[in-house]
Biotite code that builds the C-alpha atoms (Angstrom):
import biotite.structure as struc

atoms = struc.array([
    struc.Atom([-12.331, 13.192, -18.283], chain_id="A", res_id=1, res_name="MET", atom_name="CA", element="C"),
    struc.Atom([-9.065, 11.781, -19.446], chain_id="A", res_id=2, res_name="SER", atom_name="CA", element="C"),
    struc.Atom([-8.168, 10.169, -22.720], chain_id="A", res_id=3, res_name="GLU", atom_name="CA", element="C"),
    struc.Atom([-8.715, 6.754, -24.017], chain_id="A", res_id=4, res_name="THR", atom_name="CA", element="C"),
    struc.Atom([-6.354, 5.016, -26.299], chain_id="A", res_id=5, res_name="ARG", atom_name="CA", element="C"),
    struc.Atom([-6.108, 2.512, -29.039], chain_id="A", res_id=6, res_name="ALA", atom_name="CA", element="C"),
    struc.Atom([-2.974, 0.865, -30.199], chain_id="A", res_id=7, res_name="VAL", atom_name="CA", element="C"),
    struc.Atom([-2.241, -1.027, -33.302], chain_id="A", res_id=8, res_name="LEU", atom_name="CA", element="C"),
    struc.Atom([1.183, -2.508, -33.822], chain_id="A", res_id=9, res_name="ARG", atom_name="CA", element="C"),
    struc.Atom([3.251, -4.002, -36.743], chain_id="A", res_id=10, res_name="GLY", atom_name="CA", element="C"),
    struc.Atom([1.069, -2.522, -39.395], chain_id="A", res_id=11, res_name="VAL", atom_name="CA", element="C"),
    struc.Atom([2.470, -3.297, -42.896], chain_id="A", res_id=12, res_name="ARG", atom_name="CA", element="C"),
    struc.Atom([2.922, 0.401, -43.888], chain_id="A", res_id=13, res_name="LEU", atom_name="CA", element="C"),
    struc.Atom([5.794, 2.698, -43.841], chain_id="A", res_id=14, res_name="SER", atom_name="CA", element="C"),
    struc.Atom([5.606, 5.395, -40.881], chain_id="A", res_id=15, res_name="ALA", atom_name="CA", element="C"),
    struc.Atom([6.049, 8.277, -43.218], chain_id="A", res_id=16, res_name="ASP", atom_name="CA", element="C"),
    struc.Atom([2.776, 7.230, -45.194], chain_id="A", res_id=17, res_name="LYS", atom_name="CA", element="C"),
    struc.Atom([0.857, 6.620, -42.081], chain_id="A", res_id=18, res_name="GLY", atom_name="CA", element="C"),
    struc.Atom([2.040, 10.171, -40.713], chain_id="A", res_id=19, res_name="ARG", atom_name="CA", element="C"),
    struc.Atom([0.565, 11.890, -44.046], chain_id="A", res_id=20, res_name="LEU", atom_name="CA", element="C"),
    struc.Atom([-2.742, 10.721, -42.820], chain_id="A", res_id=21, res_name="VAL", atom_name="CA", element="C"),
    struc.Atom([-2.418, 11.157, -39.197], chain_id="A", res_id=22, res_name="ALA", atom_name="CA", element="C"),
    struc.Atom([-1.668, 14.801, -39.592], chain_id="A", res_id=23, res_name="ASP", atom_name="CA", element="C"),
    struc.Atom([-4.966, 15.098, -41.380], chain_id="A", res_id=24, res_name="LEU", atom_name="CA", element="C"),
    struc.Atom([-7.133, 14.391, -38.199], chain_id="A", res_id=25, res_name="ILE", atom_name="CA", element="C"),
    struc.Atom([-4.934, 15.482, -35.381], chain_id="A", res_id=26, res_name="ARG", atom_name="CA", element="C"),
    struc.Atom([-6.996, 17.682, -33.127], chain_id="A", res_id=27, res_name="GLY", atom_name="CA", element="C"),
    struc.Atom([-10.327, 17.427, -35.090], chain_id="A", res_id=28, res_name="LYS", atom_name="CA", element="C"),
    struc.Atom([-13.873, 16.125, -33.738], chain_id="A", res_id=29, res_name="LYS", atom_name="CA", element="C"),
    struc.Atom([-14.089, 12.215, -34.207], chain_id="A", res_id=30, res_name="VAL", atom_name="CA", element="C"),
    struc.Atom([-17.075, 12.687, -36.423], chain_id="A", res_id=31, res_name="ASP", atom_name="CA", element="C"),
    struc.Atom([-15.250, 14.908, -38.832], chain_id="A", res_id=32, res_name="GLN", atom_name="CA", element="C"),
    struc.Atom([-12.188, 12.657, -38.754], chain_id="A", res_id=33, res_name="ALA", atom_name="CA", element="C"),
    struc.Atom([-14.246, 9.784, -39.611], chain_id="A", res_id=34, res_name="LEU", atom_name="CA", element="C"),
    struc.Atom([-15.512, 11.850, -42.691], chain_id="A", res_id=35, res_name="ASP", atom_name="CA", element="C"),
    struc.Atom([-12.041, 12.866, -43.540], chain_id="A", res_id=36, res_name="ILE", atom_name="CA", element="C"),
    struc.Atom([-10.699, 9.241, -43.309], chain_id="A", res_id=37, res_name="LEU", atom_name="CA", element="C"),
    struc.Atom([-13.821, 7.921, -45.399], chain_id="A", res_id=38, res_name="THR", atom_name="CA", element="C"),
    struc.Atom([-12.895, 9.965, -48.354], chain_id="A", res_id=39, res_name="ILE", atom_name="CA", element="C"),
    struc.Atom([-8.889, 9.828, -48.195], chain_id="A", res_id=40, res_name="THR", atom_name="CA", element="C"),
    struc.Atom([-7.979, 7.674, -51.002], chain_id="A", res_id=41, res_name="GLN", atom_name="CA", element="C"),
    struc.Atom([-4.902, 6.334, -49.169], chain_id="A", res_id=42, res_name="LYS", atom_name="CA", element="C"),
    struc.Atom([-3.887, 2.526, -47.922], chain_id="A", res_id=43, res_name="LYS", atom_name="CA", element="C"),
    struc.Atom([-3.339, 4.175, -44.357], chain_id="A", res_id=44, res_name="ALA", atom_name="CA", element="C"),
    struc.Atom([-6.536, 5.901, -44.314], chain_id="A", res_id=45, res_name="ALA", atom_name="CA", element="C"),
    struc.Atom([-8.507, 2.504, -43.819], chain_id="A", res_id=46, res_name="GLY", atom_name="CA", element="C"),
    struc.Atom([-6.181, 1.314, -41.032], chain_id="A", res_id=47, res_name="ILE", atom_name="CA", element="C"),
    struc.Atom([-6.069, 4.572, -39.106], chain_id="A", res_id=48, res_name="VAL", atom_name="CA", element="C"),
    struc.Atom([-9.840, 4.750, -39.505], chain_id="A", res_id=49, res_name="LYS", atom_name="CA", element="C"),
    struc.Atom([-10.135, 1.088, -37.716], chain_id="A", res_id=50, res_name="LYS", atom_name="CA", element="C"),
    struc.Atom([-7.688, 2.294, -35.008], chain_id="A", res_id=51, res_name="VAL", atom_name="CA", element="C"),
    struc.Atom([-9.670, 5.433, -34.252], chain_id="A", res_id=52, res_name="LEU", atom_name="CA", element="C"),
    struc.Atom([-13.127, 3.538, -34.245], chain_id="A", res_id=53, res_name="GLU", atom_name="CA", element="C"),
    struc.Atom([-11.411, 1.306, -31.476], chain_id="A", res_id=54, res_name="SER", atom_name="CA", element="C"),
    struc.Atom([-10.293, 4.138, -29.433], chain_id="A", res_id=55, res_name="ALA", atom_name="CA", element="C"),
    struc.Atom([-14.020, 5.546, -29.851], chain_id="A", res_id=56, res_name="ILE", atom_name="CA", element="C"),
    struc.Atom([-15.460, 2.301, -28.700], chain_id="A", res_id=57, res_name="ALA", atom_name="CA", element="C"),
    struc.Atom([-13.063, 1.958, -25.859], chain_id="A", res_id=58, res_name="ASN", atom_name="CA", element="C"),
    struc.Atom([-13.921, 5.481, -24.664], chain_id="A", res_id=59, res_name="ALA", atom_name="CA", element="C"),
    struc.Atom([-17.835, 4.885, -24.827], chain_id="A", res_id=60, res_name="GLU", atom_name="CA", element="C"),
    struc.Atom([-17.466, 1.300, -23.429], chain_id="A", res_id=61, res_name="HIS", atom_name="CA", element="C"),
    struc.Atom([-14.783, 1.629, -20.769], chain_id="A", res_id=62, res_name="ASN", atom_name="CA", element="C"),
    struc.Atom([-15.214, 5.083, -19.763], chain_id="A", res_id=63, res_name="ASP", atom_name="CA", element="C"),
    struc.Atom([-18.854, 6.016, -20.519], chain_id="A", res_id=64, res_name="GLY", atom_name="CA", element="C"),
    struc.Atom([-17.795, 8.596, -22.534], chain_id="A", res_id=65, res_name="ALA", atom_name="CA", element="C"),
    struc.Atom([-20.228, 10.798, -24.899], chain_id="A", res_id=66, res_name="ASP", atom_name="CA", element="C"),
    struc.Atom([-19.163, 10.371, -28.348], chain_id="A", res_id=67, res_name="ILE", atom_name="CA", element="C"),
    struc.Atom([-20.453, 13.868, -29.696], chain_id="A", res_id=68, res_name="ASP", atom_name="CA", element="C"),
    struc.Atom([-17.917, 15.385, -27.421], chain_id="A", res_id=69, res_name="GLU", atom_name="CA", element="C"),
    struc.Atom([-14.848, 13.511, -28.188], chain_id="A", res_id=70, res_name="LEU", atom_name="CA", element="C"),
    struc.Atom([-11.926, 14.861, -30.084], chain_id="A", res_id=71, res_name="LYS", atom_name="CA", element="C"),
    struc.Atom([-8.656, 13.218, -31.595], chain_id="A", res_id=72, res_name="VAL", atom_name="CA", element="C"),
    struc.Atom([-6.332, 14.274, -28.593], chain_id="A", res_id=73, res_name="LYS", atom_name="CA", element="C"),
    struc.Atom([-3.099, 12.760, -30.062], chain_id="A", res_id=74, res_name="THR", atom_name="CA", element="C"),
    struc.Atom([-2.296, 10.581, -33.012], chain_id="A", res_id=75, res_name="ILE", atom_name="CA", element="C"),
    struc.Atom([1.115, 9.367, -33.560], chain_id="A", res_id=76, res_name="TYR", atom_name="CA", element="C"),
    struc.Atom([2.784, 6.786, -36.187], chain_id="A", res_id=77, res_name="VAL", atom_name="CA", element="C"),
    struc.Atom([6.239, 5.335, -34.960], chain_id="A", res_id=78, res_name="GLU", atom_name="CA", element="C"),
    struc.Atom([8.370, 3.086, -37.076], chain_id="A", res_id=79, res_name="GLN", atom_name="CA", element="C"),
    struc.Atom([8.200, -0.593, -36.289], chain_id="A", res_id=80, res_name="GLY", atom_name="CA", element="C"),
    struc.Atom([10.581, -3.411, -37.444], chain_id="A", res_id=81, res_name="THR", atom_name="CA", element="C"),
    struc.Atom([11.507, -3.873, -40.665], chain_id="A", res_id=82, res_name="THR", atom_name="CA", element="C"),
    struc.Atom([11.050, -7.142, -42.638], chain_id="A", res_id=83, res_name="LEU", atom_name="CA", element="C"),
    struc.Atom([14.201, -7.743, -44.647], chain_id="A", res_id=84, res_name="LYS", atom_name="CA", element="C"),
    struc.Atom([13.616, -9.868, -48.130], chain_id="A", res_id=85, res_name="ARG", atom_name="CA", element="C"),
    struc.Atom([15.975, -10.734, -50.865], chain_id="A", res_id=86, res_name="PHE", atom_name="CA", element="C"),
    struc.Atom([15.308, -10.779, -54.638], chain_id="A", res_id=87, res_name="THR", atom_name="CA", element="C"),
    struc.Atom([17.417, -12.439, -57.332], chain_id="A", res_id=88, res_name="ALA", atom_name="CA", element="C"),
    struc.Atom([19.410, -10.079, -59.519], chain_id="A", res_id=89, res_name="ARG", atom_name="CA", element="C"),
    struc.Atom([21.979, -10.696, -62.648], chain_id="A", res_id=90, res_name="ALA", atom_name="CA", element="C"),
    struc.Atom([25.081, -12.610, -62.411], chain_id="A", res_id=91, res_name="LYS", atom_name="CA", element="C"),
    struc.Atom([24.121, -14.464, -59.080], chain_id="A", res_id=92, res_name="GLY", atom_name="CA", element="C"),
    struc.Atom([23.666, -11.184, -57.066], chain_id="A", res_id=93, res_name="ARG", atom_name="CA", element="C"),
    struc.Atom([20.630, -10.508, -54.690], chain_id="A", res_id=94, res_name="GLY", atom_name="CA", element="C"),
    struc.Atom([19.305, -7.196, -53.725], chain_id="A", res_id=95, res_name="ASN", atom_name="CA", element="C"),
    struc.Atom([17.777, -6.454, -50.351], chain_id="A", res_id=96, res_name="ARG", atom_name="CA", element="C"),
    struc.Atom([14.204, -5.423, -50.335], chain_id="A", res_id=97, res_name="ILE", atom_name="CA", element="C"),
    struc.Atom([12.963, -3.538, -47.021], chain_id="A", res_id=98, res_name="SER", atom_name="CA", element="C"),
    struc.Atom([9.311, -3.851, -45.760], chain_id="A", res_id=99, res_name="LYS", atom_name="CA", element="C"),
    struc.Atom([8.579, -1.493, -43.233], chain_id="A", res_id=100, res_name="PRO", atom_name="CA", element="C"),
    struc.Atom([5.995, -1.739, -40.432], chain_id="A", res_id=101, res_name="THR", atom_name="CA", element="C"),
    struc.Atom([4.832, 0.731, -38.054], chain_id="A", res_id=102, res_name="CYS", atom_name="CA", element="C"),
    struc.Atom([2.856, 1.181, -34.892], chain_id="A", res_id=103, res_name="HIS", atom_name="CA", element="C"),
    struc.Atom([-0.306, 3.229, -34.800], chain_id="A", res_id=104, res_name="ILE", atom_name="CA", element="C"),
    struc.Atom([-1.307, 5.308, -31.382], chain_id="A", res_id=105, res_name="PHE", atom_name="CA", element="C"),
    struc.Atom([-4.537, 7.075, -31.216], chain_id="A", res_id=106, res_name="VAL", atom_name="CA", element="C"),
    struc.Atom([-5.970, 8.940, -27.948], chain_id="A", res_id=107, res_name="ALA", atom_name="CA", element="C"),
    struc.Atom([-9.503, 10.456, -27.922], chain_id="A", res_id=108, res_name="VAL", atom_name="CA", element="C"),
    struc.Atom([-10.615, 12.698, -25.215], chain_id="A", res_id=109, res_name="GLY", atom_name="CA", element="C"),
    struc.Atom([-12.760, 16.000, -24.614], chain_id="A", res_id=110, res_name="ASN", atom_name="CA", element="C"),
])
């Protein structure tokens, strides 16, 4: 069987923080990966878990895959657009605040 994908775009999370969590589960069996994400105390863990669950559901529903044999084949986090905001500073100046976003790609397969 080939791989089944799930994509989440425009997450309000920096790509570096997302990659830290993605590296934890790359290549693992899906049940083991879900356990790791459940106990990981990072904002990105909850987001990546939802995408992984979506990929598992896609594999089961669309491709008729057996969940017990699925592994996380590929997972990567790319940088998305950055929201640029300004905040007031002293003497009438302003400072830029960057609010990064990212895209999360997960593929599961045998």
